[in-house]
N, C-alpha and C positions, 0 to 999 in steps of 0.2 A: 610252050610247058613247064605246070611249076607247081601241077603237085600230080599224085593218081590215087583215086576213089574206087574201092574194090566194097562188096557185104560180103560175109562169109555168116552162116546159121551158126548160130552161138553154139550148138552143140558140137562145133565138128572142131574141138581143142587143138588139133593138130594142125590142121588151119592155122586156126589163130596163133596157137605159138609161133607158127615159122610165120606169118605177115609181124606178126610183134617182132620179131627177130631180125625180122630184116627193115626195119624202122618205121612202120608202119604205127597210126596213131586213131585209137578210138575216137570220133565225133558225135555216137548215138548210136541208139539202139532201139527199131520198129518190133513192139511186142506183134506177136501172132503174124507176121509179113509172110509166113508157107503155111498153108495147106496140105499135107499130102496122109490119103488114106484114114482123114478126119482129127489128127495133130497135130498143131496149132505148134510151129518153132518162129521166136524170134530172130532177127538178123539184126547183125552188128556190123555198123558201117565203118571202117577205116580210110585214112588217108598219108600216102606220103610226100614230104614238104621237100620239096628241094630249095 
């Protein structure tokens, strides 16, 4: 295994901050990737490289 990928909703700043602290790097953002109760949410794609 050379990397770990994950995605997180951009409004979840606590999770984004934790993943960055652990060494994950952003490689993309998908606009309106999720929809909940009529509200669209962006997803941030992150990777940790060994």
